[in-house]
C-alpha positions as a printed Julia matrix, in Angstrom:
340×3 Matrix{Float64}:
  10.32  -20.29  -14.2
   9.78  -16.8   -15.63
  10.61  -13.52  -13.94
  10.46   -9.79  -14.71
  13.71   -7.87  -14.61
  14.21   -4.13  -14.7
  17.11   -1.68  -14.63
  15.97    1.33  -12.59
  15.72    4.43  -14.76
  16.02    2.45  -18.01
  12.52    1.31  -18.98
  13.79    0.06  -22.35
  15.92   -2.53  -20.5
  12.85   -4.2   -18.91
  12.48   -7.81  -19.89
  11.17  -11.24  -18.89
  13.75  -13.96  -18.38
  14.01  -17.62  -17.46
  15.29  -17.85  -13.89
  15.87  -20.68  -11.51
  14.58  -20.29   -8.0
  16.43  -22.51   -5.56
  14.47  -23.5    -2.4
  16.0   -21.93    0.71
  16.22  -23.93    3.9
  13.67  -22.67    6.45
  11.69  -20.62    3.89
   8.38  -21.1     2.2
   8.47  -21.92   -1.49
   5.62  -20.02   -3.14
   3.94  -20.04   -6.53
   3.56  -16.43   -7.58
  -0.01  -15.69   -8.73
  -0.32  -11.89   -9.0
   1.8    -8.84   -8.43
   0.22   -5.43   -7.93
   1.55   -2.27   -9.57
   1.76    1.04   -7.72
   3.41    4.44   -8.24
   6.61    3.25   -6.56
   7.12    0.62   -9.24
   6.66    3.28  -11.95
   9.23    5.48  -10.23
  11.7     2.58  -10.05
  11.35    1.56  -13.69
  11.08    5.03  -15.24
  12.87    7.34  -12.87
  15.56    5.18  -11.2
  14.17    5.17   -7.69
  15.29    2.38   -5.37
  18.54    0.44   -4.9
  19.83   -2.63   -6.72
  20.86   -5.86   -4.98
  24.63   -5.76   -4.28
  26.7    -6.66   -7.3
  23.74   -6.59   -9.72
  22.69   -4.29  -12.55
  19.03   -5.28  -12.41
  16.26   -6.13   -9.93
  13.08   -8.19  -10.0
  10.29   -5.58   -9.48
   7.0    -5.47   -7.57
   6.45   -5.44   -3.83
   2.68   -6.15   -3.81
   2.36   -9.93   -3.89
  -0.05  -12.84   -3.92
   1.02  -16.44   -4.0
   0.15  -20.02   -3.1
   2.42  -22.11   -0.85
   4.08  -25.04   -2.61
   6.25  -26.25    0.26
   6.57  -25.17    3.87
   9.01  -26.0     6.69
   6.65  -24.26    9.16
   3.64  -25.77   10.88
   1.9   -22.42   10.47
   1.7   -22.81    6.67
   0.7   -25.68    4.45
   0.83  -26.34    0.7
  -2.14  -24.63   -0.91
  -2.31  -21.71    1.55
  -2.82  -18.29   -0.03
  -0.15  -15.92    1.22
   1.45  -12.53    0.72
   5.05  -11.59    1.46
   5.96   -8.63    3.66
   7.91   -5.9     1.84
  10.44   -4.58    4.37
  13.21   -6.42    6.27
  14.92   -5.08    9.37
  18.36   -3.5     9.27
  21.33   -5.62   10.38
  22.38   -3.62   13.47
  19.42   -3.54   14.44
  18.13   -0.05   15.33
  15.79    0.31   18.35
  12.71   -0.13   16.13
  13.98   -3.09   14.12
  15.1    -4.77   17.35
  11.49   -5.13   18.34
  10.25   -6.1    14.84
   8.87   -2.61   14.12
  10.95   -2.4    10.94
   8.48   -0.01    9.36
   9.8     2.57   11.83
  13.49    1.88   11.1
  15.57    4.66   12.51
  18.79    4.38   10.5
  17.55    3.69    6.98
  19.51    0.44    6.6
  16.41   -1.69    6.08
  15.91   -3.56    2.79
  12.7    -3.98    0.78
  11.52   -6.59   -1.71
  11.4    -5.12   -5.18
  12.5    -1.66   -4.0
  15.74   -1.63   -2.0
  18.47   -4.23   -2.45
  16.17   -7.29   -2.58
  14.4    -8.87   -5.54
  10.65   -8.38   -5.55
   7.7   -10.69   -6.15
   7.48  -10.33   -9.94
   8.29  -13.95  -10.61
   6.5   -17.26  -10.93
   8.28  -18.8    -7.9
   9.57  -17.01   -4.86
  10.71  -17.87   -1.34
  10.04  -16.07    1.9
  10.82  -16.75    5.58
   7.64  -17.71    7.47
   8.13  -14.67    9.71
   7.61  -12.43    6.69
   4.6   -14.25    5.23
   0.94  -13.64    5.98
  -1.71  -16.3     5.48
  -4.96  -15.13    3.83
  -8.55  -16.25    3.89
  -8.67  -18.59    0.85
 -12.03  -17.09   -0.14
 -10.25  -13.82   -0.98
  -8.86  -15.27   -4.21
  -7.28  -12.63   -6.43
  -8.36   -9.82   -4.09
  -5.61  -11.0    -1.75
  -3.19   -8.97   -3.89
  -4.71   -5.89   -2.18
  -3.21   -6.9     1.17
  -0.05   -4.84    0.91
  -1.79   -1.5     0.06
  -4.42   -2.38    2.71
  -1.57   -2.83    5.23
  -0.48    0.75    4.55
  -3.92    2.11    5.48
  -4.27   -0.29    8.39
  -1.14    1.35    9.78
  -2.64    4.79    9.06
  -5.78    3.87   11.02
  -3.59    2.52   13.86
  -1.88    5.94   13.98
  -5.24    7.67   14.06
  -6.46    5.52   16.95
  -3.24    5.99   18.92
  -3.49    9.78   18.72
  -7.26    9.8    19.28
  -6.83    7.75   22.45
  -4.1    10.05   23.74
  -6.17   13.18   23.03
  -9.55   11.77   24.12
 -10.97   12.37   20.66
 -14.25   10.62   19.8
 -13.78    9.55   16.18
 -17.1     9.67   14.31
 -16.24   10.93   10.85
 -13.38   10.74    8.4
 -12.21   12.59    5.3
 -10.23   10.64    2.69
  -8.54   12.63   -0.09
  -7.77   10.56   -3.17
  -9.75    7.61   -4.53
  -6.92    5.45   -5.77
  -6.3     2.04   -4.2
  -4.92    3.55   -0.96
  -7.81    6.02   -0.61
 -10.5     3.46   -1.39
  -9.03    0.95    1.05
  -8.72    3.69    3.69
 -12.41    4.4     3.14
 -13.21    0.67    3.47
 -11.49    0.49    6.88
 -13.27    3.67    7.94
 -16.68    2.26    7.02
 -15.8    -0.99    8.78
 -15.25    1.1    11.93
 -18.75    2.46   11.65
 -17.64    5.98   10.71
 -19.26    8.56    8.45
 -16.74    8.57    5.58
 -16.29   11.37    2.98
 -14.07   10.69   -0.06
 -12.72   13.38   -2.38
 -11.24   12.81   -5.84
 -11.19   14.99   -8.95
 -13.07   12.63  -11.28
 -16.81   13.35  -11.64
 -18.09    9.93  -12.76
 -17.03    6.37  -13.48
 -15.7     3.56  -11.38
 -14.27    5.52   -8.42
 -17.48    7.35   -7.45
 -19.4     4.1    -7.85
 -16.99    2.19   -5.59
 -17.28    4.89   -2.91
 -21.07    5.01   -2.92
 -21.38    1.2    -3.06
 -19.19    1.13    0.05
 -21.67    3.37    1.85
 -19.45    6.43    1.91
 -20.09    9.84    0.28
 -18.16   10.93   -2.81
 -17.19   14.52   -3.77
 -15.35   15.73   -6.87
 -14.35   18.9    -5.0
 -13.15   19.25   -1.41
 -15.04   22.56   -1.1
 -18.26   20.56   -1.34
 -17.5    18.71    1.88
 -19.36   20.76    4.48
 -19.54   18.11    7.2
 -17.34   18.28   10.26
 -14.6    15.61   10.22
 -12.6    14.25   13.11
  -9.81   12.56   11.13
  -8.36   12.83    7.66
  -6.22   10.41    5.69
  -4.53   12.32    2.84
  -3.49   10.0     0.02
  -2.57   12.4    -2.83
   0.44   14.41   -1.65
  -1.16   17.55   -3.14
  -0.09   20.45   -0.91
  -3.35   22.43   -0.8
  -5.22   19.26    0.18
  -2.7    18.57    2.91
  -3.19   22.02    4.46
  -6.95   21.76    4.14
  -6.97   18.37    5.87
  -4.82   19.74    8.68
  -7.19   22.73    9.03
 -10.31   20.58    9.2
  -9.38   17.43   11.11
  -8.09   16.86   14.61
  -5.83   14.06   13.37
  -4.4    13.98    9.83
  -2.37   11.09    8.49
  -0.27   11.8     5.39
  -0.04    8.66    3.22
   0.88   10.21   -0.15
   4.07   11.7    -1.59
   3.85   14.89   -3.58
   6.67   14.35   -6.09
   6.71   18.14   -6.34
   9.37   20.02   -4.39
   8.47   23.51   -5.52
   7.66   25.96   -2.67
   3.97   26.47   -1.94
   2.36   29.3     0.05
   1.37   28.45    3.6
  -1.43   29.97    5.59
  -0.11   30.58    9.19
  -3.69   30.23   10.42
  -3.44   26.5     9.68
  -0.45   26.19   12.0
  -2.14   28.33   14.66
  -5.12   26.03   14.47
  -2.91   22.96   14.94
  -1.37   24.48   18.03
  -4.53   25.86   19.58
  -6.54   22.76   18.75
  -4.01   20.22   19.99
  -4.13   18.7    16.49
  -1.74   16.13   15.11
  -0.32   15.59   11.64
   1.4    12.19   11.2
   3.26   10.73    8.28
   3.16    6.99    7.5
   4.9     4.72    5.0
   5.26    0.96    4.64
   3.76   -1.34    7.28
   4.68   -3.76   10.05
   3.51   -7.31   10.52
   0.52   -6.3    12.76
  -0.68   -4.03    9.97
  -0.52   -6.86    7.44
  -2.57   -9.03    9.81
  -5.08   -6.25   10.31
  -5.25   -5.74    6.56
  -5.87   -9.42    5.91
  -8.7    -9.39    8.47
 -10.27   -6.24    6.98
 -10.2    -7.73    3.47
 -11.67  -11.0     4.74
 -14.59   -9.03    6.18
 -15.23   -6.97    3.05
 -17.59   -7.56    0.15
 -15.88   -9.77   -2.42
 -17.53   -8.03   -5.41
 -16.46   -4.67   -4.06
 -12.86   -5.8    -3.6
 -12.77   -7.39   -7.04
 -14.02   -4.09   -8.44
 -10.73   -2.46   -7.37
  -8.8    -4.73   -9.71
  -9.5    -3.03  -13.01
  -6.9    -4.47  -15.34
  -4.75   -7.64  -15.53
  -1.56   -7.63  -17.61
   0.29  -10.87  -18.46
   3.84  -11.24  -17.16
   5.27  -11.27  -20.7
   3.87   -7.77  -21.22
   4.34   -6.43  -17.69
   5.52   -3.0   -18.91
   2.02   -2.43  -20.33
   0.95   -1.94  -16.72
   3.0     1.26  -16.56
   0.69    3.01  -19.01
  -2.21    4.39  -17.03
  -5.62    3.96  -18.66
  -8.86    5.8   -18.0
 -10.73    4.42  -14.96
  -7.71    2.39  -13.74
  -7.7     1.7   -10.01
  -5.48   -1.28   -9.3
  -3.54   -2.86  -12.17
  -2.05   -6.31  -11.54
   0.48   -8.47  -13.32
  -0.73  -12.04  -13.88
   2.33  -14.16  -13.19
   0.79  -17.35  -14.53
């Protein structure tokens, strides 16, 4: 069995090794098919983000998974089922959130995460997972099932939107999505599936991203200033400060799903804050996802166009050259590592 190994912050130490995976009593044994790459993986490998498993100097990367069940102790899963593994595990205390299986809202930070924080990820040809942390997919999804984890992040964002909208009696008819990477495009998908008028902004002027947006039935803009329509909600996926403030100015509910990576001070317009107060607006942050969000994501993907979903997967890199995935290429959307 082959597995990727990385030393956070030392990209030159990345390698593929032979590794034995011992079946764990009570857990599914899964054949790894694909692992998705995202910015978090790049930050781990290049910049040293994340935490190693105790007593180790390396970690198996990748938290976006897709696999096929080889053996199952649970009646809920059978050999041949297509599955993904949940990323986060609850803290050991547990905190009030983890005690009710809402580990994505962990209050004390002692959670662990596959491929990110203290637990090996899914970048290997065999992995195990407790049934509680596995999600069965529609077998017709095929390779597009690897999009489940990023789709779970936006499923949680939409759940936050709907919770605030219900509380504030907001009729949600239109949405603004800033950023047309995998998170932004999947956020747009879930908006269109809700019957909303969806506006997507990204800086590219042509190519795959605008085509994916228009094929979805949403409207694409290379410049936020060109969006003149009123919007009820915004999902901000870039972390770019001016876009954050503009979303908060325009929308009644804004969900922040992107990290800036830039900690330099930026000027703020106090009128934005006045508008939030006077308009009873809400700005909510979201990261990771809980099990209900994974289930919602799996259902959303199952109801989406297969050609459209497959169009998000723009490049496949073999496991033996997994570091090639770190180099961004023009028109990349979702890059995956082929574990076979």
